[in-house]
C-alpha positions as CSV (number, residue, x, y, z in Angstrom):
1,M,15.9,-3.6,17.7
2,K,18.0,-2.7,20.8
3,N,17.5,0.7,22.3
4,L,14.5,1.3,20.1
5,K,11.9,3.8,21.2
6,F,8.3,3.1,20.6
7,K,5.1,5.1,20.0
8,I,2.4,3.8,22.4
9,S,-1.3,4.3,21.5
10,R,-4.4,3.5,23.6
11,V,-5.0,0.3,21.6
12,A,-1.5,-0.8,22.6
13,L,-2.4,-0.4,26.2
14,I,-5.1,-3.1,26.1
15,P,-2.9,-6.0,27.1
16,I,-1.2,-3.8,29.8
17,L,-4.5,-2.7,31.3
18,S,-5.9,-6.2,31.1
19,S,-3.0,-7.5,33.1
20,F,-3.4,-4.6,35.6
21,L,-7.1,-5.5,36.1
22,L,-6.3,-9.1,36.5
23,L,-3.9,-8.3,39.4
24,F,-6.5,-6.2,41.2
25,S,-9.7,-8.1,40.3
26,C,-12.4,-8.5,43.0
27,Q,-12.3,-11.5,45.3
28,S,-15.2,-14.0,45.2
29,K,-16.7,-15.8,48.1
30,G,-14.3,-18.3,49.6
31,G,-11.4,-16.0,49.0
32,E,-10.8,-17.1,45.4
33,H,-9.9,-14.6,42.7
34,K,-12.3,-14.1,39.9
35,S,-11.1,-12.5,36.7
36,E,-12.5,-11.5,33.4
37,E,-11.2,-12.5,30.0
38,P,-8.8,-9.8,28.6
39,S,-10.1,-8.1,25.4
40,K,-9.7,-10.5,22.5
41,R,-7.4,-9.0,19.9
42,P,-8.7,-9.0,16.3
43,N,-7.6,-11.1,13.4
44,I,-6.4,-9.1,10.5
45,L,-7.1,-10.0,6.9
46,F,-5.2,-7.7,4.5
47,I,-6.1,-8.2,0.8
48,I,-3.9,-6.4,-1.7
49,S,-4.4,-6.6,-5.4
50,D,-1.9,-5.5,-8.0
51,D,-2.6,-2.4,-10.0
52,H,-6.3,-2.3,-9.0
53,A,-7.3,1.3,-9.8
54,Y,-9.9,2.9,-7.5
55,Q,-11.8,3.9,-10.7
56,A,-12.5,0.1,-11.2
57,I,-14.2,-0.4,-7.8
58,S,-17.9,0.5,-8.1
59,A,-18.0,1.7,-4.4
60,Y,-16.0,4.7,-5.7
61,G,-18.5,5.5,-8.4
62,G,-17.3,6.9,-11.7
63,R,-17.7,5.9,-15.3
64,L,-17.1,2.2,-14.8
65,A,-19.4,1.6,-11.8
66,E,-22.4,0.5,-13.8
67,V,-20.8,-1.4,-16.6
68,A,-18.3,-3.3,-14.4
69,P,-19.6,-3.5,-10.8
70,T,-17.6,-5.1,-8.0
71,P,-20.4,-6.1,-5.6
72,N,-18.2,-8.2,-3.2
73,I,-15.5,-5.6,-2.8
74,D,-18.2,-3.1,-2.3
75,R,-19.5,-5.2,0.7
76,I,-16.4,-4.1,2.6
77,A,-17.2,-0.5,1.9
78,N,-20.9,-0.9,2.7
79,D,-20.1,-2.7,6.0
80,G,-17.2,-0.4,6.8
81,V,-15.4,2.7,5.6
82,R,-14.2,3.9,2.2
83,F,-11.2,6.2,2.2
84,N,-11.2,8.7,-0.7
85,H,-7.6,10.0,-0.2
86,C,-5.3,7.1,0.4
87,L,-2.0,8.1,-1.2
88,V,1.1,6.0,-1.9
89,T,4.7,7.0,-1.2
90,N,6.1,5.6,-4.5
91,S,3.7,4.4,-7.2
92,I,5.2,1.2,-8.3
93,C,4.7,-2.4,-7.1
94,G,7.8,-3.5,-5.1
95,P,8.5,-0.2,-3.4
96,S,4.9,0.2,-2.4
97,R,4.9,-3.2,-0.8
98,A,8.2,-2.4,0.9
99,A,6.7,0.7,2.4
100,I,3.8,-1.4,3.7
101,F,6.1,-4.0,5.2
102,T,8.3,-1.4,7.0
103,G,6.2,1.7,7.5
104,K,9.0,3.6,5.9
105,Y,9.7,5.5,2.7
106,S,11.8,3.9,0.0
107,H,15.0,5.8,0.8
108,K,14.7,4.3,4.3
109,N,13.8,0.7,3.6
110,G,16.2,0.5,0.7
111,F,13.8,-0.7,-2.0
112,I,13.5,2.3,-4.3
113,D,12.5,0.7,-7.6
114,N,11.7,-2.4,-9.6
115,T,14.9,-2.5,-11.6
116,F,16.1,-5.9,-12.6
117,G,17.6,-7.8,-9.6
118,S,16.2,-5.5,-6.9
119,K,15.7,-7.4,-3.6
120,F,14.1,-6.3,-0.4
121,D,16.2,-6.8,2.7
122,F,14.2,-9.1,5.0
123,N,16.8,-8.7,7.7
124,Q,15.3,-5.4,8.5
125,Q,12.3,-4.8,10.8
126,T,8.9,-5.6,9.3
127,F,5.4,-5.7,10.7
128,G,5.4,-9.5,10.3
129,E,8.2,-9.9,12.8
130,L,6.7,-7.5,15.3
131,L,3.3,-9.1,15.1
132,Q,4.9,-12.5,15.7
133,Q,6.5,-11.1,18.8
134,A,3.1,-9.8,19.8
135,G,1.7,-13.3,19.7
136,Y,0.1,-13.3,16.2
137,N,0.1,-16.2,13.8
138,T,1.4,-14.5,10.6
139,G,1.0,-15.5,7.0
140,V,2.0,-14.1,3.6
141,L,0.3,-15.6,0.5
142,G,0.2,-14.9,-3.2
143,K,2.0,-12.1,-4.9
144,L,4.7,-10.4,-2.8
145,H,7.1,-9.1,-5.5
146,L,10.0,-8.1,-3.3
147,G,12.7,-10.0,-5.1
148,Q,13.0,-12.9,-2.6
149,T,11.2,-15.0,-0.1
150,P,10.7,-13.7,3.5
151,T,13.4,-15.2,5.8
152,K,11.6,-14.3,9.0
153,G,8.4,-12.7,10.3
154,F,5.9,-15.2,8.9
155,D,4.8,-18.5,10.1
156,Y,3.1,-19.3,6.8
157,V,4.8,-18.4,3.5
158,D,3.3,-19.4,0.1
159,I,4.1,-16.9,-2.5
160,L,4.4,-16.4,-6.3
161,P,7.9,-16.0,-7.5
162,G,8.4,-12.5,-9.0
163,Q,5.4,-11.4,-11.0
164,G,3.9,-14.9,-11.0
165,S,1.7,-16.4,-13.6
166,Y,-2.0,-16.2,-14.1
167,Y,-2.4,-19.8,-15.3
168,N,-0.9,-22.8,-13.7
169,P,1.3,-20.7,-11.3
170,M,4.4,-21.7,-9.5
171,F,4.5,-21.1,-5.8
172,I,7.3,-21.0,-3.2
173,N,6.8,-22.1,0.4
174,K,9.3,-22.9,3.1
175,K,9.9,-26.3,1.5
176,G,10.7,-25.1,-2.0
177,Q,9.0,-24.5,-5.3
178,Y,6.0,-26.3,-6.8
179,T,3.4,-25.7,-9.5
180,L,-0.4,-26.0,-9.3
181,E,-2.8,-26.3,-12.2
182,G,-5.5,-23.7,-12.3
183,Y,-6.0,-19.9,-12.2
184,A,-3.9,-17.9,-9.7
185,T,-6.8,-15.8,-8.3
186,E,-8.9,-18.9,-7.6
187,I,-5.9,-20.8,-6.1
188,I,-4.9,-18.0,-3.9
189,T,-8.4,-17.5,-2.7
190,D,-8.7,-21.2,-1.7
191,K,-5.3,-21.1,0.0
192,A,-6.4,-18.1,2.0
193,I,-9.5,-19.9,3.3
194,S,-7.5,-23.0,4.1
195,F,-5.0,-21.0,6.1
196,M,-7.7,-19.2,8.1
197,D,-9.5,-22.5,8.7
198,S,-6.4,-24.1,9.9
199,V,-5.7,-21.5,12.6
200,K,-9.2,-20.4,13.5
201,N,-9.3,-22.4,16.7
202,D,-5.8,-21.4,17.9
203,D,-5.3,-19.3,21.0
204,K,-3.4,-16.8,18.8
205,P,-5.1,-14.3,16.5
206,F,-3.9,-14.3,12.9
207,M,-2.7,-11.8,10.4
208,L,-2.8,-12.8,6.7
209,F,-1.3,-10.8,3.9
210,L,-3.3,-12.0,0.9
211,G,-1.7,-10.8,-2.3
212,H,-3.4,-11.2,-5.7
213,K,-1.5,-11.0,-8.9
214,S,-4.5,-9.7,-10.7
215,P,-5.2,-7.3,-12.4
216,H,-1.5,-6.8,-13.3
217,R,-0.4,-6.7,-16.9
218,P,-0.8,-8.8,-19.2
219,W,-4.4,-8.9,-17.9
220,Q,-5.3,-12.6,-18.6
221,P,-8.8,-13.2,-17.4
222,G,-9.6,-16.5,-15.7
223,P,-11.5,-19.4,-17.3
224,N,-14.8,-18.3,-15.6
225,E,-14.4,-14.7,-16.8
226,L,-13.2,-15.1,-20.3
227,G,-15.1,-12.9,-22.7
228,M,-17.5,-11.5,-20.1
229,Y,-17.2,-7.9,-21.4
230,E,-16.9,-8.6,-25.1
231,N,-20.3,-7.2,-25.8
232,V,-19.9,-4.2,-23.6
233,T,-18.5,-0.8,-24.8
234,I,-16.4,0.5,-22.0
235,P,-16.8,4.3,-21.5
236,E,-13.7,6.3,-22.5
237,P,-12.1,8.8,-20.1
238,A,-12.3,12.5,-21.1
239,T,-8.5,12.7,-21.4
240,L,-7.9,9.6,-23.5
241,F,-6.5,11.8,-26.3
242,D,-4.6,14.2,-24.0
243,D,-2.1,16.4,-26.0
244,Y,-0.2,17.4,-22.8
245,S,-0.8,21.1,-23.4
246,G,-1.2,23.5,-20.5
247,N,2.5,23.8,-19.7
248,R,2.8,20.0,-19.1
249,E,5.6,19.0,-21.5
250,V,7.1,16.5,-18.9
251,A,3.8,14.5,-19.0
252,G,4.5,13.9,-22.7
253,M,7.9,12.5,-22.0
254,N,7.0,8.9,-21.4
255,Y,6.5,5.5,-23.1
256,M,3.3,4.3,-21.4
257,S,0.5,5.5,-23.7
258,I,-2.1,3.1,-25.0
259,S,-1.5,4.3,-28.5
260,D,2.3,3.7,-28.6
261,A,3.4,1.5,-25.7
262,M,0.6,-1.0,-25.5
263,K,1.8,-4.2,-27.3
264,M,-0.6,-5.8,-29.8
265,E,0.5,-9.4,-29.0
266,Q,1.1,-9.3,-25.3
267,D,-1.5,-6.8,-24.2
268,C,-4.2,-6.9,-26.8
269,K,-3.9,-10.6,-27.5
270,I,-3.7,-10.1,-31.3
271,T,-1.7,-13.2,-32.0
272,D,-1.9,-16.7,-33.4
273,K,0.6,-18.0,-30.9
274,P,-0.5,-20.1,-28.0
275,Q,-0.4,-18.6,-24.5
276,A,2.7,-19.6,-22.6
277,G,2.1,-22.1,-19.8
278,F,-1.5,-23.0,-20.8
279,N,-2.7,-26.6,-21.0
280,K,-4.7,-27.8,-23.9
281,E,-8.1,-27.3,-22.3
282,Q,-7.2,-23.7,-21.2
283,Q,-5.8,-22.9,-24.7
284,T,-9.0,-24.2,-26.4
285,A,-11.2,-22.1,-24.1
286,W,-8.9,-19.0,-24.8
287,D,-9.0,-19.5,-28.5
288,E,-12.8,-19.7,-28.5
289,V,-12.9,-16.1,-27.2
290,Y,-9.8,-14.5,-28.8
291,G,-9.9,-16.3,-32.1
292,P,-12.9,-14.3,-33.4
293,I,-11.5,-11.1,-32.0
294,N,-8.3,-11.6,-33.9
295,E,-10.2,-12.3,-37.2
296,E,-12.3,-9.2,-36.8
297,F,-9.3,-7.1,-36.1
298,K,-7.5,-8.3,-39.2
299,K,-10.6,-7.5,-41.2
300,D,-11.2,-4.0,-39.8
301,N,-7.5,-3.1,-39.7
302,P,-8.0,0.1,-37.6
303,Q,-5.5,2.9,-37.8
304,G,-4.7,6.1,-35.9
305,D,-7.3,7.1,-33.3
306,D,-9.4,4.1,-34.2
307,L,-6.5,1.8,-33.3
308,T,-6.1,3.6,-30.0
309,R,-9.8,3.1,-29.3
310,F,-9.6,-0.6,-30.2
311,K,-6.6,-1.0,-27.8
312,Y,-8.5,0.8,-25.1
313,Q,-11.5,-1.5,-25.4
314,R,-9.3,-4.6,-25.6
315,Y,-7.3,-3.4,-22.5
316,M,-10.3,-2.5,-20.4
317,R,-12.3,-5.6,-21.2
318,D,-9.5,-7.9,-20.1
319,Y,-8.5,-5.7,-17.1
320,L,-12.1,-5.6,-15.8
321,A,-12.6,-9.3,-16.4
322,C,-9.5,-10.0,-14.2
323,I,-11.0,-7.8,-11.5
324,A,-14.3,-9.7,-11.7
325,G,-12.3,-12.8,-10.8
326,V,-10.8,-10.9,-7.8
327,D,-14.2,-9.7,-6.8
328,K,-15.6,-13.3,-6.8
329,G,-12.6,-14.3,-4.6
330,V,-13.3,-11.5,-2.1
331,G,-16.9,-12.6,-1.9
332,K,-15.9,-16.2,-1.3
333,V,-13.5,-15.1,1.5
334,L,-16.2,-12.8,3.1
335,D,-18.7,-15.7,3.0
336,Y,-16.2,-18.0,4.7
337,L,-15.6,-15.5,7.5
338,K,-19.3,-15.2,8.1
339,E,-20.0,-18.9,7.9
340,S,-17.1,-19.7,10.3
341,G,-18.0,-17.0,12.7
342,L,-14.7,-15.3,12.2
343,D,-16.3,-12.1,10.8
344,K,-17.1,-10.7,14.2
345,N,-13.5,-10.5,15.2
346,T,-11.7,-10.1,11.9
347,I,-10.8,-6.8,10.4
348,V,-10.9,-6.9,6.6
349,I,-8.8,-4.4,4.6
350,Y,-8.9,-4.2,0.8
351,T,-6.4,-2.1,-1.1
352,S,-4.0,-2.1,-4.1
353,D,-0.2,-1.5,-4.2
354,Q,-0.9,1.8,-6.0
355,G,-3.3,3.4,-8.4
356,F,-3.4,2.8,-12.1
357,Y,-4.3,4.6,-15.3
358,L,-7.4,3.3,-17.2
359,G,-6.9,5.5,-20.2
360,E,-6.7,8.8,-18.3
361,H,-4.1,11.1,-20.1
362,G,-3.9,8.3,-22.7
363,W,-2.1,6.0,-20.4
364,F,-2.0,2.6,-18.7
365,D,0.5,1.8,-15.9
366,K,1.3,4.0,-12.9
367,R,4.5,5.8,-11.6
368,W,3.4,9.4,-11.8
369,M,2.4,11.7,-8.9
370,Y,-0.8,12.6,-10.8
371,K,-4.1,11.6,-9.2
372,E,-4.9,8.2,-10.8
373,S,-1.6,6.6,-9.8
374,L,-1.0,8.4,-6.6
375,R,-4.3,7.5,-5.1
376,T,-5.0,3.8,-4.2
377,P,-8.3,2.3,-3.0
378,L,-8.7,1.6,0.7
379,L,-11.7,-0.1,2.2
380,V,-11.9,-1.3,5.8
381,K,-14.5,-3.4,7.6
382,W,-14.3,-3.6,11.4
383,D,-17.5,-4.9,12.9
384,G,-18.6,-3.0,16.0
385,V,-16.1,-0.2,15.5
386,V,-16.5,1.3,12.1
387,K,-19.9,2.6,11.3
388,P,-21.2,0.8,8.1
389,G,-21.2,3.0,5.0
390,T,-18.7,5.5,6.3
391,V,-17.0,7.7,3.7
392,D,-13.8,9.5,4.7
393,D,-13.4,12.3,2.3
394,K,-11.0,14.5,4.3
395,D,-8.2,12.6,5.8
396,L,-4.9,12.1,3.9
397,V,-4.0,8.6,4.7
398,S,-1.2,6.4,3.1
399,N,0.2,3.0,2.6
400,L,2.9,4.3,4.9
401,D,0.4,3.9,7.7
402,F,-0.5,0.3,7.2
403,A,2.3,-1.4,9.3
404,E,1.6,1.0,12.2
405,T,-2.1,0.2,11.9
406,F,-1.5,-3.5,12.1
407,L,0.6,-3.2,15.2
408,D,-1.9,-0.8,16.8
409,L,-4.7,-3.2,16.2
410,A,-2.7,-6.0,17.8
411,G,-2.0,-3.9,20.9
412,A,1.7,-3.9,20.0
413,P,4.0,-0.9,20.4
414,V,4.8,1.0,17.2
415,P,8.6,1.6,16.7
416,S,9.4,5.3,16.6
417,D,11.5,4.8,13.5
418,M,8.4,4.0,11.5
419,Q,7.4,7.1,9.5
420,G,3.6,6.7,9.2
421,A,0.8,6.7,11.8
422,S,-1.8,4.3,12.9
423,L,-5.2,4.6,11.3
424,V,-7.0,3.2,14.3
425,P,-8.1,6.5,15.8
426,I,-9.6,7.5,12.4
427,L,-11.3,4.1,12.1
428,E,-12.7,4.7,15.6
429,G,-14.1,8.1,14.4
430,H,-11.6,10.4,16.0
431,T,-9.0,11.9,13.6
432,P,-6.0,13.1,15.7
433,E,-5.6,16.9,15.7
434,D,-2.0,16.6,14.5
435,W,-2.9,14.3,11.5
436,R,-1.0,15.1,8.3
437,T,-2.3,17.9,6.1
438,A,0.3,17.2,3.4
439,H,1.7,14.0,1.8
440,Y,5.2,13.5,0.5
441,Y,5.9,11.4,-2.6
442,H,9.1,10.3,-4.3
443,Y,9.5,8.2,-7.5
444,Y,12.9,6.9,-8.6
445,E,12.7,4.4,-11.5
446,H,14.3,6.3,-14.4
447,P,15.8,5.4,-16.8
448,S,13.2,2.8,-17.4
449,E,11.1,1.2,-20.1
450,H,8.2,3.6,-19.5
451,D,10.5,6.6,-19.3
452,V,8.7,8.4,-16.5
453,R,11.2,10.9,-15.0
454,R,12.3,10.9,-11.4
455,H,10.3,13.2,-9.3
456,Y,9.2,14.1,-5.8
457,G,6.6,16.4,-4.4
458,I,3.8,17.3,-2.0
459,T,0.0,17.0,-2.1
460,T,-2.4,18.8,0.1
461,A,-6.2,18.9,0.0
462,K,-6.1,21.8,-2.4
463,Y,-2.7,21.8,-4.2
464,K,0.0,19.6,-5.6
465,L,3.6,20.7,-6.2
466,I,6.0,18.3,-8.2
467,H,9.7,18.6,-8.9
468,F,11.1,16.5,-11.8
469,Y,14.9,16.0,-11.6
470,Y,17.9,14.0,-12.7
471,D,18.1,14.7,-16.5
472,L,15.9,17.8,-16.3
473,D,14.8,20.4,-13.7
474,K,11.1,21.1,-14.0
475,W,8.4,22.1,-11.6
476,E,4.6,21.7,-11.8
477,L,1.8,23.1,-9.6
478,Y,-1.8,22.2,-9.8
479,D,-4.9,23.7,-8.2
480,L,-6.8,20.5,-7.4
481,E,-10.1,22.2,-6.6
482,K,-10.3,24.1,-9.9
483,D,-8.4,21.5,-12.0
484,P,-9.1,18.0,-10.6
485,N,-7.8,16.3,-13.7
486,E,-4.5,18.1,-13.5
487,M,-4.6,19.6,-17.0
488,K,-3.0,23.0,-16.4
489,N,0.4,23.5,-14.7
490,I,0.2,26.9,-13.0
491,Y,3.8,26.9,-11.6
492,G,5.1,30.4,-11.9
493,D,1.7,32.0,-12.2
494,P,1.9,35.3,-10.2
495,A,-1.7,34.7,-8.9
496,Y,-0.3,31.6,-7.0
497,A,3.0,33.1,-5.8
498,D,2.0,32.9,-2.1
499,V,0.6,29.4,-2.5
500,Q,3.8,28.3,-4.3
501,A,6.1,29.8,-1.7
502,D,4.1,28.1,1.1
503,L,4.2,24.7,-0.7
504,Y,8.0,25.1,-1.1
505,K,8.3,25.5,2.7
506,Q,6.0,22.5,3.4
507,L,7.9,20.3,0.9
508,E,11.3,21.1,2.4
509,A,9.9,20.5,5.9
510,L,8.6,17.1,4.9
511,R,11.9,16.2,3.3
512,V,13.7,17.1,6.6
513,K,11.1,15.2,8.6
514,Y,11.5,12.0,6.5
515,E,15.3,12.5,6.1
516,D,15.2,12.7,2.3
517,N,17.6,15.0,0.4
518,D,19.5,15.7,-2.8
519,S,22.6,13.8,-1.6
520,L,20.5,10.6,-1.4
521,N,19.2,11.3,-4.9
522,E,22.7,11.5,-6.2
523,K,23.7,8.4,-4.3
524,F,20.8,6.4,-5.8
525,I,21.6,7.7,-9.3
526,E,25.2,6.5,-9.0
527,E,24.1,3.2,-7.7
528,Y,21.8,2.8,-10.7
529,K,24.7,3.5,-13.1
530,E,26.8,0.9,-11.4
531,K,24.0,-1.7,-11.7
532,V,23.8,-1.1,-15.4
533,K,27.5,-1.7,-15.8
534,T,27.4,-5.0,-13.9
535,N,24.1,-6.2,-15.4
536,P,22.9,-5.0,-18.8
537,L,19.5,-6.6,-18.1
538,V,18.7,-3.6,-15.9
539,E,18.1,-1.7,-19.1
540,Y,16.5,-4.6,-20.9
541,W,14.4,-2.5,-23.2
542,K,17.5,-1.2,-24.9
543,L,18.6,-4.8,-25.9
544,P,17.7,-6.7,-29.0
545,Q,15.2,-9.5,-28.2
546,D,17.7,-12.3,-28.8
547,E,20.4,-10.7,-26.6
548,M,17.9,-10.0,-23.8
549,M,16.7,-13.6,-23.8
550,R,20.3,-15.0,-23.8
551,L,21.3,-12.8,-20.8
552,Y,18.1,-13.7,-19.0
553,K,18.7,-17.4,-19.4
554,E,22.2,-17.0,-18.1
555,Y,20.8,-15.0,-15.1
556,L,18.3,-17.8,-14.3
557,K,21.2,-20.3,-14.0
558,T,22.6,-18.2,-11.2
559,Q,19.3,-18.2,-9.2
560,K,18.1,-20.9,-6.9
């Protein structure tokens, strides 16, 4: 960090101004100096769920708001601000989290995809290390999914290894690995409260990164949410049976559709096999719910569109039940903050690592630059600063901005090599005049199981331009005002020639600004090919099941 330039905001000046005022405070009678307490810096509670679509938060409205409300997550929106345009830099778990930790795009922080064996370099600068230097007590809890355990930057570390397990999860802390009986969402919630309770009386403020595994695939609801939506018909999205017409052939080149890619055993729970890692009591409770579902499925034997509809209902009932568990956990944490008095000086942020498809375009999963996976939920509660019930429907904000925001809230300088910008001015009600009007996106993970092509592009308030590359060269352009569901690619339409030309210029300007280019693309592609040569598990989906398991067991022997 030597010779590093910093961006200084007015929030970062708080400690400096406080010290200045202390030096020149008024003298009291008797010649003694009387000083005021410097402004108390806020605690930061950052809650990040995995694959939680904004469509499944009732504060955002939509088709699921009434059938599957999230009253506790909504409390954050009701008491704070709901951002309607929070866009991610790379819509996939690990790379999104790497962007949050560094305030940098994937090509800068080095974590471009989730391919087997990918590891985040914790020797690089992260917000955790900078907050520690600023005097914060830092913690990272729950799902991290960056390939390894943080080596610095956090006083408290208690994370799930890899994807983690829903039931009876293993954790890794600074002492090693251990397993707890119970449900991950509930365990992580209780751990979060224990951490905050243990540091609430410290002189130092805290920052806790609270990561939930839920509602990541395979969508295993907790014991208190099992079957809660079994008698509910979940509304279908209008594009569930999208045929990818409208000059959108690239959208049809994938393996992430509910009809084809959703697995009956793993995803839909149509199996007589016991769930891996369950104890007897947990398995009995599970069978009481899924046993009758299995029997009814065998009896009905749906085919074609009926089978797709069955899979959709099965998927959504489990997914939403997982979210119900998260919502209860958020409520428990918010209640603790209020009861302990921490709520007055704790900023609460709720988000997801990226958006997710809930049947739109026939899909589950994420990856694409299309709306549902590009856009992630962002809710922020900051008592005394953010006006309750605020809705930001104009600013293009990003997970690229989170690290800068944490530092700004802490009154710490923001390194100039970070590529986002602090959200503090916006939270205070004053969007900077030079705030971004266009957002840059880049997705790298191809070849992959889901077969979504590599692409990059630009999004503005009105338009979206996407370039697919590597094993094809295709462009797409969407008019987001006339075509909000992105069903008609108008690239090459003469009526949009000027718009297209302007977007080209803006896209290239952003690539220059963020130092991304075709040479880097070629470099990453060659590195991927080398990874496949040295480890066939990188392309695990191409291997026979027995061979894949044999290689995976050999790999585990090499890991600590």
